[in-house]
LOGU-500735 format. One record per residue: residue number from 1; residue in three letters; x, y, z of N, C-alpha, C, O in turn. Coordinates in Angstrom, 2 decimals, decimal comma, padded with zeros to 5 digits, always signed. Layout:
<nodes>
[node NUM 'ala' [X Y Z] [X Y Z] [X Y Z] [X Y Z]] ...
</nodes>
This chain:
<nodes>
[node 1 'met' [-002,75 -066,88 +005,80] [-003,47 -067,32 +006,99] [-002,51 -067,93 +008,01] [-002,66 -067,74 +009,22]] [node 2 'lys' [-001,51 -068,67 +007,51] [-000,54 -069,30 +008,40] [+000,16 -068,25 +009,26] [+000,34 -068,45 +010,46]] [node 3 'arg' [+000,53 -067,14 +008,65] [+001,22 -066,07 +009,38] [+000,33 -065,52 +010,50] [+000,80 -065,27 +011,61]] [node 4 'leu' [-000,95 -065,33 +010,19] [-001,88 -064,83 +011,21] [-002,04 -065,81 +012,36] [-002,06 -065,42 +013,52]] [node 5 'leu' [-002,15 -067,10 +012,02] [-002,31 -068,10 +013,07] [-001,04 -068,23 +013,90] [-001,11 -068,51 +015,10]] [node 6 'lys' [+000,11 -068,05 +013,28] [+001,36 -068,06 +014,04] [+001,40 -066,87 +014,99] [+001,78 -067,01 +016,15]] [node 7 'thr' [+001,00 -065,70 +014,51] [+000,92 -064,51 +015,36] [-000,04 -064,75 +016,52] [+000,26 -064,39 +017,66]] [node 8 'ala' [-001,19 -065,35 +016,22] [-002,18 -065,64 +017,27] [-001,61 -066,63 +018,28] [-001,81 -066,47 +019,48]] [node 9 'gly' [-000,90 -067,65 +017,79] [-000,30 -068,64 +018,69] [+000,75 -068,05 +019,60] [+000,79 -068,36 +020,79]] [node 10 'val' [+001,60 -067,21 +019,05] [+002,64 -066,55 +019,84] [+002,00 -065,63 +020,87] [+002,43 -065,58 +022,02]] [node 11 'phe' [+000,96 -064,90 +020,46] [+000,25 -064,02 +021,39] [-000,40 -064,84 +022,51] [-000,31 -064,47 +023,68]] [node 12 'ala' [-001,04 -065,95 +022,16] [-001,70 -066,80 +023,16] [-000,67 -067,36 +024,14] [-000,90 -067,38 +025,35]] [node 13 'leu' [+000,46 -067,82 +023,63] [+001,52 -068,35 +024,49] [+002,02 -067,28 +025,46] [+002,18 -067,54 +026,65]] [node 14 'ala' [+002,26 -066,08 +024,95] [+002,70 -064,98 +025,82] [+001,63 -064,62 +026,85] [+001,95 -064,29 +027,99]] [node 15 'ser' [+000,36 -064,70 +026,46] [-000,74 -064,40 +027,37] [-000,84 -065,44 +028,48] [-001,06 -065,11 +029,64]] [node 16 'ile' [-000,67 -066,71 +028,12] [-000,68 -067,79 +029,12] [+000,43 -067,55 +030,14] [+000,20 -067,65 +031,35]] [node 17 'glu' [+001,62 -067,24 +029,66] [+002,75 -066,98 +030,56] [+002,49 -065,75 +031,43] [+002,86 -065,73 +032,61]] [node 18 'glu' [+001,87 -064,73 +030,86] [+001,51 -063,52 +031,63] [+000,52 -063,88 +032,75] [+000,68 -063,43 +033,88]] [node 19 'asn' [-000,48 -064,67 +032,42] [-001,47 -065,07 +033,43] [-000,83 -065,85 +034,57] [-001,15 -065,63 +035,74]] [node 20 'ile' [+000,07 -066,74 +034,23] [+000,75 -067,52 +035,27] [+001,57 -066,60 +036,18] [+001,54 -066,75 +037,40]] [node 21 'arg' [+002,29 -065,65 +035,59] [+003,05 -064,68 +036,40] [+002,12 -063,88 +037,32] [+002,47 -063,57 +038,46]] [node 22 'glu' [+000,92 -063,54 +036,81] [-000,04 -062,78 +037,60] [-000,79 -063,66 +038,60] [-001,49 -063,16 +039,47]] [node 23 'gly' [-000,64 -064,98 +038,47] [-001,28 -065,90 +039,40] [-002,76 -066,09 +039,14] [-003,53 -066,31 +040,08]] [node 24 'ile' [-003,19 -066,01 +037,85] [-004,60 -066,22 +037,53] [-004,74 -067,27 +036,44] [-003,82 -067,50 +035,65]] [node 25 'asp' [-005,91 -067,90 +036,40] [-006,19 -068,84 +035,32] [-006,88 -068,10 +034,18] [-007,10 -066,89 +034,27]] [node 26 'tyr' [-007,24 -068,81 +033,13] [-007,83 -068,13 +031,97] [-009,27 -067,67 +032,22] [-009,85 -066,96 +031,40]] [node 27 'glu' [-009,85 -068,06 +033,35] [-011,16 -067,54 +033,74] [-011,02 -066,33 +034,65] [-012,02 -065,74 +035,07]] [node 28 'gly' [-009,77 -065,95 +034,97] [-009,51 -064,80 +035,83] [-009,48 -065,13 +037,31] [-009,33 -064,23 +038,14]] [node 29 'lys' [-009,60 -066,41 +037,66] [-009,58 -066,82 +039,07] [-008,15 -066,92 +039,56] [-007,26 -067,36 +038,84]] [node 30 'lys' [-007,94 -066,50 +040,81] [-006,61 -066,54 +041,42] [-006,18 -067,97 +041,71] [-006,98 -068,79 +042,18]] [node 31 'phe' [-004,91 -068,26 +041,43] [-004,33 -069,53 +041,84] [-004,07 -069,46 +043,33] [-003,81 -068,39 +043,87]] [node 32 'ser' [-004,14 -070,59 +043,99] [-003,74 -070,65 +045,40] [-003,32 -072,07 +045,72] [-003,87 -073,04 +045,20]] [node 33 'tyr' [-002,33 -072,16 +046,60] [-001,88 -073,47 +047,04] [-002,73 -073,95 +048,21] [-003,19 -073,15 +049,02]] [node 34 'ser' [-002,92 -075,22 +048,27] [-003,73 -075,82 +049,32] [-003,02 -075,73 +050,67] [-001,80 -075,82 +050,76]] [node 35 'asp' [-003,82 -075,54 +051,71] [-003,27 -075,60 +053,07] [-003,73 -076,89 +053,76] [-003,59 -077,03 +054,98]] [node 36 'lys' [-004,26 -077,83 +052,98] [-004,69 -079,12 +053,52] [-003,50 -080,05 +053,69] [-002,53 -079,98 +052,94]] [node 37 'asp' [-003,60 -080,91 +054,68] [-002,56 -081,91 +054,91] [-002,52 -082,90 +053,75] [-003,55 -083,22 +053,16]] [node 38 'phe' [-001,31 -083,38 +053,43] [-001,17 -084,42 +052,42] [-000,01 -085,33 +052,79] [+000,90 -084,93 +053,52]] [node 39 'phe' [-000,05 -086,54 +052,28] [+000,98 -087,54 +052,55] [+002,14 -087,40 +051,58] [+001,95 -087,08 +050,41]] [node 40 'arg' [+003,31 -087,63 +052,08] [+004,52 -087,63 +051,25] [+005,39 -088,80 +051,72] [+005,60 -088,95 +052,93]] [node 41 'pro' [+005,89 -089,62 +050,82] [+006,77 -090,72 +051,23] [+008,03 -090,18 +051,91] [+008,39 -089,02 +051,74]] [node 42 'phe' [+008,68 -091,04 +052,65] [+009,88 -090,62 +053,39] [+010,98 -090,17 +052,43] [+011,22 -090,78 +051,39]] [node 43 'asp' [+011,64 -089,10 +052,83] [+012,76 -088,54 +052,08] [+013,67 -087,87 +053,11] [+013,18 -087,13 +053,97]] [node 44 'thr' [+014,96 -088,11 +053,03] [+015,86 -087,56 +054,05] [+015,88 -086,03 +054,07] [+015,99 -085,42 +055,13]] [node 45 'lys' [+015,76 -085,41 +052,90] [+015,75 -083,94 +052,83] [+014,52 -083,38 +053,55] [+014,62 -082,41 +054,30]] [node 46 'ile' [+013,37 -084,00 +053,31] [+012,13 -083,54 +053,98] [+012,25 -083,79 +055,48] [+011,82 -082,95 +056,28]] [node 47 'asn' [+012,82 -084,92 +055,87] [+012,98 -085,24 +057,28] [+013,83 -084,18 +057,98] [+013,49 -083,73 +059,07]] [node 48 'lys' [+014,94 -083,77 +057,34] [+015,79 -082,72 +057,92] [+015,01 -081,41 +058,04] [+015,13 -080,69 +059,03]] [node 49 'gly' [+014,22 -081,10 +057,00] [+013,42 -079,87 +057,02] [+012,40 -079,86 +058,14] [+012,21 -078,83 +058,80]] [node 50 'ile' [+011,74 -080,98 +058,36] [+010,73 -081,05 +059,42] [+011,39 -080,97 +060,80] [+010,82 -080,39 +061,72]] [node 51 'lys' [+012,58 -081,54 +060,93] [+013,30 -081,43 +062,21] [+013,63 -079,96 +062,51] [+013,55 -079,53 +063,66]] [node 52 'lys' [+014,01 -079,20 +061,47] [+014,33 -077,78 +061,65] [+013,08 -076,92 +061,81] [+013,11 -075,91 +062,51]] [node 53 'asn' [+011,98 -077,32 +061,16] [+010,75 -076,54 +061,16] [+009,55 -077,49 +061,35] [+008,93 -077,89 +060,37]] [node 54 'pro' [+009,23 -077,85 +062,60] [+008,17 -078,84 +062,86] [+006,77 -078,43 +062,37] [+005,89 -079,28 +062,24]] [node 55 'asp' [+006,57 -077,13 +062,08] [+005,27 -076,69 +061,57] [+005,00 -077,19 +060,15] [+003,86 -077,17 +059,69]] [node 56 'leu' [+006,04 -077,65 +059,45] [+005,88 -078,14 +058,08] [+005,08 -079,43 +058,01] [+004,32 -079,65 +057,06]] [node 57 'gly' [+005,24 -080,28 +059,01] [+004,54 -081,56 +058,95] [+004,95 -082,48 +060,07] [+005,69 -082,10 +060,98]] [node 58 'asp' [+004,47 -083,70 +059,98] [+004,74 -084,72 +060,99] [+005,29 -085,97 +060,33] [+004,88 -086,35 +059,24]] [node 59 'val' [+006,23 -086,59 +061,02] [+006,74 -087,89 +060,57] [+005,76 -088,94 +061,07] [+005,36 -088,92 +062,24]] [node 60 'ile' [+005,37 -089,85 +060,18] [+004,43 -090,90 +060,57] [+005,00 -092,26 +060,19] [+005,93 -092,37 +059,39]] [node 61 'thr' [+004,43 -093,28 +060,79] [+004,78 -094,65 +060,45] [+003,51 -095,33 +059,97] [+002,49 -095,30 +060,66]] [node 62 'ser' [+003,58 -095,94 +058,81] [+002,40 -096,63 +058,27] [+002,16 -097,93 +059,02] [+003,01 -098,36 +059,81]] [node 63 'lys' [+001,03 -098,55 +058,77] [+000,71 -099,83 +059,40] [+001,75 -100,89 +059,06] [+001,99 -101,81 +059,85]] [node 64 'ser' [+002,36 -100,76 +057,88] [+003,38 -101,73 +057,47] [+004,76 -101,38 +058,03] [+005,73 -102,11 +057,79]] [node 65 'gly' [+004,84 -100,28 +058,78] [+006,10 -099,92 +059,42] [+006,98 -098,98 +058,62] [+008,10 -098,68 +059,03]] [node 66 'lys' [+006,50 -098,50 +057,47] [+007,29 -097,59 +056,65] [+007,10 -096,15 +057,11] [+006,00 -095,75 +057,52]] [node 67 'leu' [+008,19 -095,37 +057,05] [+008,12 -093,97 +057,43] [+007,60 -093,11 +056,27] [+007,79 -093,44 +055,10]] [node 68 'gly' [+006,93 -092,03 +056,63] [+006,43 -091,07 +055,67] [+006,13 -089,78 +056,40] [+006,51 -089,61 +057,56]] [node 69 'phe' [+005,47 -088,86 +055,71] [+005,16 -087,56 +056,30] [+003,73 -087,16 +056,02] [+003,16 -087,51 +054,99]] [node 70 'ile' [+003,16 -086,44 +056,94] [+001,95 -085,68 +056,69] [+002,41 -084,22 +056,63] [+002,84 -083,65 +057,63]] [node 71 'ile' [+002,33 -083,64 +055,45] [+002,77 -082,27 +055,23] [+001,56 -081,35 +055,43] [+000,47 -081,63 +054,94]] [node 72 'his' [+001,78 -080,26 +056,16] [+000,69 -079,34 +056,50] [+000,56 -078,22 +055,46] [+000,83 -077,05 +055,76]] [node 73 'gly' [+000,14 -078,59 +054,26] [-000,12 -077,61 +053,21] [+001,02 -077,46 +052,22] [+002,18 -077,32 +052,59]] [node 74 'tyr' [+000,65 -077,50 +050,94] [+001,65 -077,42 +049,89] [+002,33 -076,06 +049,85] [+003,52 -075,98 +049,55]] [node 75 'gly' [+001,61 -075,00 +050,16] [+002,20 -073,66 +050,16] [+003,37 -073,56 +051,13] [+004,43 -073,04 +050,78]] [node 76 'lys' [+003,19 -074,05 +052,34] [+004,27 -074,06 +053,33] [+005,44 -074,92 +052,86] [+006,61 -074,54 +052,97]] [node 77 'phe' [+005,09 -076,08 +052,32] [+006,09 -077,02 +051,84] [+006,95 -076,38 +050,76] [+008,18 -076,45 +050,80]] [node 78 'lys' [+006,30 -075,76 +049,78] [+007,04 -075,15 +048,67] [+007,88 -073,97 +049,15] [+009,02 -073,80 +048,72]] [node 79 'lys' [+007,32 -073,17 +050,04] [+008,05 -072,00 +050,54] [+009,33 -072,42 +051,27] [+010,35 -071,74 +051,17]] [node 80 'tyr' [+009,28 -073,53 +051,98] [+010,45 -073,98 +052,72] [+011,46 -074,68 +051,81] [+012,66 -074,40 +051,87]] [node 81 'phe' [+010,97 -075,60 +050,97] [+011,88 -076,44 +050,19] [+012,26 -075,85 +048,82] [+013,22 -076,31 +048,20]] [node 82 'asn' [+011,52 -074,86 +048,37] [+011,84 -074,24 +047,08] [+011,54 -072,75 +047,16] [+010,69 -072,24 +046,43]] [node 83 'pro' [+012,23 -072,04 +048,05] [+011,90 -070,63 +048,29] [+012,03 -069,73 +047,06] [+011,30 -068,74 +046,95]] [node 84 'gln' [+012,94 -070,06 +046,13] [+013,09 -069,22 +044,94] [+011,87 -069,28 +044,04] [+011,66 -068,38 +043,23]] [node 85 'ala' [+011,05 -070,33 +044,16] [+009,84 -070,46 +043,35] [+008,57 -070,39 +044,20] [+007,49 -070,71 +043,72]] [node 86 'ala' [+008,71 -069,99 +045,45] [+007,57 -070,01 +046,38] [+006,38 -069,20 +045,90] [+005,23 -069,57 +046,15]] [node 87 'asn' [+006,64 -068,10 +045,22] [+005,55 -067,24 +044,76] [+005,27 -067,38 +043,27] [+004,50 -066,62 +042,69]] [node 88 'asp' [+005,90 -068,37 +042,66] [+005,68 -068,64 +041,24] [+004,74 -069,84 +041,12] [+005,10 -070,96 +041,49]] [node 89 'tyr' [+003,57 -069,60 +040,60] [+002,61 -070,68 +040,47] [+002,98 -071,59 +039,30] [+003,59 -071,15 +038,32]] [node 90 'leu' [+002,61 -072,84 +039,43] [+002,86 -073,86 +038,41] [+004,35 -074,06 +038,12] [+004,73 -074,49 +037,03]] [node 91 'thr' [+005,17 -073,75 +039,10] [+006,61 -073,88 +038,90] [+007,24 -074,51 +040,13] [+007,13 -073,98 +041,24]] [node 92 'trp' [+007,90 -075,62 +039,93] [+008,82 -076,15 +040,95] [+010,22 -076,08 +040,35] [+011,10 -075,40 +040,87]] [node 93 'ser' [+010,38 -076,79 +039,26] [+011,67 -076,76 +038,56] [+011,62 -075,82 +037,35] [+012,66 -075,37 +036,87]] [node 94 'gly' [+010,43 -075,53 +036,87] [+010,27 -074,70 +035,68] [+010,25 -075,50 +034,38] [+010,06 -074,93 +033,30]] [node 95 'gln' [+010,44 -076,83 +034,48] [+010,51 -077,65 +033,27] [+009,24 -077,60 +032,45] [+009,30 -077,46 +031,23]] [node 96 'met' [+008,09 -077,72 +033,09] [+006,84 -077,78 +032,33] [+006,64 -076,51 +031,50] [+006,34 -076,59 +030,31]] [node 97 'leu' [+006,80 -075,37 +032,13] [+006,54 -074,13 +031,41] [+007,62 -073,82 +030,38] [+007,33 -073,23 +029,33]] [node 98 'arg' [+008,86 -074,21 +030,65] [+009,92 -074,04 +029,64] [+009,68 -074,94 +028,44] [+010,12 -074,64 +027,33]] [node 99 'asn' [+008,98 -076,04 +028,65] [+008,73 -077,02 +027,61] [+007,51 -076,64 +026,76] [+007,28 -077,25 +025,71]] [node 100 'met' [+006,73 -075,65 +027,19] [+005,53 -075,22 +026,47] [+005,93 -074,27 +025,34] [+006,61 -073,27 +025,56]] [node 101 'asn' [+005,49 -074,61 +024,13] [+005,86 -073,83 +022,95] [+004,73 -073,82 +021,93] [+003,75 -074,55 +022,04]] [node 102 'leu' [+004,90 -072,96 +020,95] [+004,05 -073,02 +019,76] [+004,62 -074,17 +018,94] [+005,69 -074,06 +018,36]] [node 103 'ile' [+003,89 -075,28 +018,91] [+004,38 -076,49 +018,25] [+004,29 -076,37 +016,73] [+005,23 -076,71 +016,01]] [node 104 'thr' [+003,17 -075,87 +016,26] [+003,00 -075,74 +014,82] [+001,97 -074,65 +014,52] [+001,10 -074,34 +015,34]] [node 105 'ala' [+002,11 -074,08 +013,35] [+001,12 -073,13 +012,84] [+000,93 -073,46 +011,37] [+001,89 -073,57 +010,61]] [node 106 'ser' [-000,32 -073,63 +010,99] [-000,64 -073,95 +009,59] [-001,70 -072,97 +009,12] [-001,99 -071,98 +009,78]] [node 107 'asp' [-002,28 -073,26 +007,96] [-003,36 -072,41 +007,44] [-004,66 -072,59 +008,21] [-005,58 -071,78 +008,07]] [node 108 'thr' [-004,74 -073,64 +009,02] [-006,00 -073,93 +009,70] [-005,92 -073,90 +011,22] [-006,95 -073,83 +011,89]] [node 109 'glu' [-004,70 -073,96 +011,78] [-004,60 -073,99 +013,24] [-003,22 -073,58 +013,73] [-002,23 -073,64 +013,00]] [node 110 'ala' [-003,19 -073,16 +014,99] [-001,94 -072,93 +015,71] [-002,02 -073,81 +016,95] [-003,01 -073,75 +017,68]] [node 111 'val' [-001,00 -074,62 +017,19] [-001,03 -075,58 +018,29] [+000,04 -075,21 +019,32] [+001,23 -075,14 +019,01]] [node 112 'ile' [-000,42 -074,97 +020,54] [+000,48 -074,76 +021,66] [+000,53 -076,09 +022,40] [-000,51 -076,67 +022,70]] [node 113 'gly' [+001,72 -076,56 +022,68] [+001,84 -077,85 +023,33] [+003,19 -078,02 +024,00] [+003,91 -077,06 +024,26]] [node 114 'phe' [+003,50 -079,26 +024,27] [+004,70 -079,62 +025,00] [+005,49 -080,61 +024,19] [+004,94 -081,59 +023,67]] [node 115 'ser' [+006,78 -080,37 +024,06] [+007,59 -081,25 +023,24] [+008,07 -082,48 +024,00] [+008,66 -083,38 +023,41]] [node 116 'glu' [+007,82 -082,53 +025,28] [+008,20 -083,68 +026,10] [+006,94 -084,28 +026,72] [+006,14 -083,56 +027,33]] [node 117 'gly' [+006,78 -085,57 +026,58] [+005,57 -086,25 +027,04] [+005,28 -086,08 +028,52] [+004,12 -085,91 +028,90]] [node 118 'arg' [+006,30 -086,13 +029,35] [+006,09 -086,00 +030,81] [+005,51 -084,62 +031,15] [+004,64 -084,51 +032,01]] [node 119 'gln' [+005,99 -083,59 +030,48] [+005,51 -082,23 +030,74] [+004,07 -082,07 +030,22] [+003,26 -081,39 +030,85]] [node 120 'ala' [+003,77 -082,70 +029,09] [+002,40 -082,68 +028,56] [+001,46 -083,37 +029,54] [+000,32 -082,94 +029,73]] [node 121 'gln' [+001,93 -084,45 +030,16] [+001,12 -085,17 +031,13] [+000,82 -084,30 +032,35] [-000,31 -084,29 +032,84]] [node 122 'lys' [+001,81 -083,56 +032,83] [+001,60 -082,64 +033,96] [+000,54 -081,60 +033,60] [-000,36 -081,31 +034,39]] [node 123 'ala' [+000,66 -081,03 +032,40] [-000,30 -080,02 +031,95] [-001,70 -080,61 +031,89] [-002,67 -079,94 +032,24]] [node 124 'tyr' [-001,81 -081,85 +031,44] [-003,10 -082,54 +031,40] [-003,68 -082,65 +032,82] [-004,86 -082,37 +033,04]] [node 125 'trp' [-002,85 -083,06 +033,77] [-003,33 -083,17 +035,15] [-003,82 -081,82 +035,67] [-004,88 -081,74 +036,30]] [node 126 'phe' [-003,06 -080,77 +035,40] [-003,45 -079,45 +035,90] [-004,74 -078,95 +035,25] [-005,59 -078,40 +035,94]] [node 127 'asn' [-004,90 -079,12 +033,94] [-005,99 -078,52 +033,20] [-007,23 -079,39 +033,05] [-008,35 -078,86 +033,01]] [node 128 'ile' [-007,06 -080,71 +032,96] [-008,18 -081,58 +032,62] [-008,61 -082,50 +033,76] [-009,77 -082,49 +034,17]] [node 129 'ser' [-007,69 -083,29 +034,28] [-008,07 -084,30 +035,27] [-007,95 -083,82 +036,70] [-008,55 -084,41 +037,60]] [node 130 'gly' [-007,21 -082,77 +036,91] [-007,03 -082,26 +038,27] [-005,73 -082,76 +038,87] [-005,27 -083,86 +038,57]] [node 131 'ala' [-005,15 -081,93 +039,73] [-003,87 -082,25 +040,37] [-004,10 -082,60 +041,83] [-004,96 -082,03 +042,50]] [node 132 'gly' [-003,31 -083,54 +042,31] [-003,36 -083,91 +043,71] [-004,58 -084,74 +044,04] [-005,40 -085,07 +043,19]] [node 133 'arg' [-004,66 -085,06 +045,30] [-005,74 -085,92 +045,78] [-007,12 -085,28 +045,60] [-008,10 -085,97 +045,34]] [node 134 'ser' [-007,18 -083,97 +045,73] [-008,46 -083,26 +045,61] [-008,86 -083,04 +044,16] [-009,97 -082,58 +043,89]] [node 135 'arg' [-007,97 -083,37 +043,22] [-008,21 -083,20 +041,77] [-008,47 -081,74 +041,42] [-009,30 -081,43 +040,56]] [node 136 'lys' [-007,74 -080,85 +042,08] [-007,89 -079,41 +041,84] [-007,42 -079,07 +040,42] [-006,38 -079,55 +039,97]] [node 137 'leu' [-008,20 -078,24 +039,74] [-007,83 -077,79 +038,40] [-007,07 -076,47 +038,47] [-007,43 -075,57 +039,23]] [node 138 'trp' [-006,03 -076,37 +037,67] [-005,26 -075,15 +037,48] [-005,36 -074,83 +036,00] [-004,50 -075,21 +035,22]] [node 139 'lys' [-006,40 -074,13 +035,62] [-006,72 -073,90 +034,21] [-005,83 -072,80 +033,63] [-006,21 -071,63 +033,58]] [node 140 'phe' [-004,65 -073,20 +033,20] [-003,71 -072,21 +032,68] [-003,60 -072,23 +031,17] [-003,07 -071,28 +030,59]] [node 141 'leu' [-004,07 -073,27 +030,50] [-003,94 -073,35 +029,04] [-005,14 -072,69 +028,36] [-006,04 -073,37 +027,86]] [node 142 'gly' [-005,13 -071,40 +028,34] [-006,18 -070,60 +027,71] [-005,90 -069,13 +027,96] [-004,98 -068,79 +028,71]] [node 143 'ile' [-006,69 -068,27 +027,35] [-006,51 -066,83 +027,55] [-007,81 -066,23 +028,08] [-008,89 -066,78 +027,86]] [node 144 'thr' [-007,68 -065,12 +028,76] [-008,82 -064,45 +029,37] [-009,67 -063,77 +028,29] [-009,24 -063,62 +027,15]] [node 145 'glu' [-010,86 -063,38 +028,66] [-011,73 -062,65 +027,73] [-011,08 -061,35 +027,28] [-011,17 -060,99 +026,11]] [node 146 'arg' [-010,43 -060,65 +028,20] [-009,73 -059,41 +027,87] [-008,64 -059,69 +026,83] [-008,46 -058,92 +025,89]] [node 147 'gln' [-007,91 -060,78 +027,01] [-006,86 -061,13 +026,07] [-007,43 -061,55 +024,71] [-006,81 -061,29 +023,68]] [node 148 'lys' [-008,60 -062,17 +024,70] [-009,24 -062,53 +023,43] [-009,59 -061,26 +022,65] [-009,40 -061,20 +021,44]] [node 149 'leu' [-010,11 -060,26 +023,35] [-010,44 -058,99 +022,69] [-009,17 -058,31 +022,16] [-009,17 -057,75 +021,07]] [node 150 'lys' [-008,12 -058,37 +022,95] [-006,85 -057,77 +022,54] [-006,29 -058,51 +021,31] [-005,74 -057,88 +020,41]] [node 151 'leu' [-006,42 -059,82 +021,29] [-005,97 -060,61 +020,14] [-006,78 -060,26 +018,90] [-006,23 -060,11 +017,81]] [node 152 'asn' [-008,08 -060,13 +019,08] [-008,94 -059,75 +017,96] [-008,51 -058,39 +017,39] [-008,44 -058,22 +016,18]] [node 153 'asp' [-008,24 -057,44 +018,28] [-007,77 -056,13 +017,83] [-006,42 -056,23 +017,13] [-006,17 -055,56 +016,13]] [node 154 'lys' [-005,55 -057,07 +017,67] [-004,21 -057,23 +017,11] [-004,27 -057,76 +015,68] [-003,54 -057,30 +014,80]] [node 155 'leu' [-005,14 -058,72 +015,46] [-005,23 -059,32 +014,14] [-006,07 -058,46 +013,19] [-005,81 -058,39 +011,99]] [node 156 'gly' [-007,06 -057,83 +013,77] [-007,90 -056,83 +013,12] [-008,20 -056,95 +011,65] [-008,67 -057,98 +011,17]] [node 157 'asp' [-007,92 -055,87 +010,95] [-008,29 -055,74 +009,54] [-007,67 -056,81 +008,66] [-008,32 -057,32 +007,76]] [node 158 'glu' [-006,42 -057,15 +008,92] [-005,76 -058,16 +008,10] [-006,49 -059,50 +008,21] [-006,66 -060,21 +007,22]] [node 159 'tyr' [-006,91 -059,84 +009,41] [-007,66 -061,08 +009,62] [-008,98 -061,04 +008,86] [-009,34 -061,99 +008,16]] [node 160 'arg' [-009,69 -059,95 +009,01] [-010,99 -059,82 +008,33] [-010,83 -059,94 +006,82] [-011,65 -060,57 +006,16]] [node 161 'lys' [-009,78 -059,34 +006,27] [-009,51 -059,40 +004,84] [-009,29 -060,85 +004,40] [-009,85 -061,28 +003,39]] [node 162 'ile' [-008,50 -061,59 +005,15] [-008,23 -063,00 +004,80] [-009,50 -063,82 +004,90] [-009,76 -064,67 +004,04]] [node 163 'val' [-010,30 -063,60 +005,93] [-011,55 -064,35 +006,10] [-012,48 -064,09 +004,92] [-013,09 -065,02 +004,39]] [node 164 'val' [-012,60 -062,84 +004,51] [-013,46 -062,51 +003,37] [-012,94 -063,20 +002,10] [-013,73 -063,73 +001,33]] [node 165 'glu' [-011,62 -063,19 +001,89] [-011,04 -063,86 +000,73] [-011,33 -065,36 +000,77] [-011,70 -065,95 -000,24]] [node 166 'glu' [-011,16 -065,98 +001,94] [-011,40 -067,42 +002,07] [-012,87 -067,75 +001,85] [-013,20 -068,74 +001,20]] [node 167 'leu' [-013,76 -066,92 +002,39] [-015,19 -067,13 +002,17] [-015,53 -066,99 +000,69] [-016,34 -067,75 +000,16]] [node 168 'gly' [-014,90 -066,03 +000,03] [-015,10 -065,85 -001,41] [-014,70 -067,10 -002,18] [-015,41 -067,51 -003,10]] [node 169 'lys' [-013,59 -067,71 -001,83] [-013,13 -068,94 -002,48] [-014,14 -070,07 -002,27] [-014,44 -070,83 -003,19]] [node 170 'ile' [-014,66 -070,18 -001,05] [-015,64 -071,23 -000,75] [-016,91 -071,02 -001,57] [-017,47 -071,96 -002,12]] [node 171 'ile' [-017,35 -069,77 -001,65] [-018,57 -069,46 -002,42] [-018,36 -069,78 -003,89] [-019,25 -070,34 -004,54]] [node 172 'ile' [-017,20 -069,43 -004,43] [-016,92 -069,71 -005,85] [-016,90 -071,22 -006,09] [-017,47 -071,70 -007,07]] [node 173 'lys' [-016,25 -071,98 -005,20] [-016,20 -073,44 -005,35] [-017,58 -074,05 -005,31] [-017,88 -074,96 -006,09]] [node 174 'arg' [-018,43 -073,57 -004,43] [-019,78 -074,12 -004,33] [-020,61 -073,75 -005,57] [-021,43 -074,53 -006,05]] [node 175 'ala' [-020,38 -072,54 -006,06] [-021,12 -072,09 -007,24] [-020,70 -072,90 -008,46] [-021,52 -073,20 -009,33]] [node 176 'glu' [-019,42 -073,26 -008,53] [-018,92 -074,04 -009,67] [-019,32 -075,52 -009,56] [-019,49 -076,20 -010,57]] [node 177 'gly' [-019,46 -075,99 -008,37] [-019,69 -077,41 -008,17] [-021,10 -077,74 -008,08] [-021,44 -078,91 -007,91]] 
</nodes>
């Protein structure tokens, strides 16, 4: 059973990565970056970028006199400041997705997770609590219905054989007890 669950975990991990590359969540919905304005604290690199490309945002001064920015949409921001990852969803540095692995596989479960707490926290924000001020969900930790069917086919007869054997053991234990 452990081998089957490991196979299922590896397949699920590959499917999650495939969905991210295709720009869809596990419900099949397209990912998209917000075009809404958002605040960003002052940073010299952003300031230089806005001076070169004023459409990116505006420099503002808070009531307390501190400088900051109103950025005109995350998509524009990412395209300008991280062009190599502009069309890659859920990727700025790539750390979170590189940190996602099959953590364990046992006779009862396969666990996909993150070996670094900070990356696990990011995944939680994206999948459960929502990211950014709007609390937008990016449901990437799951597989599509099509992928579930493909996984079922992949495991197929061997899985059914193990399930029947395990059910037989349970029935025998209950009959004896």
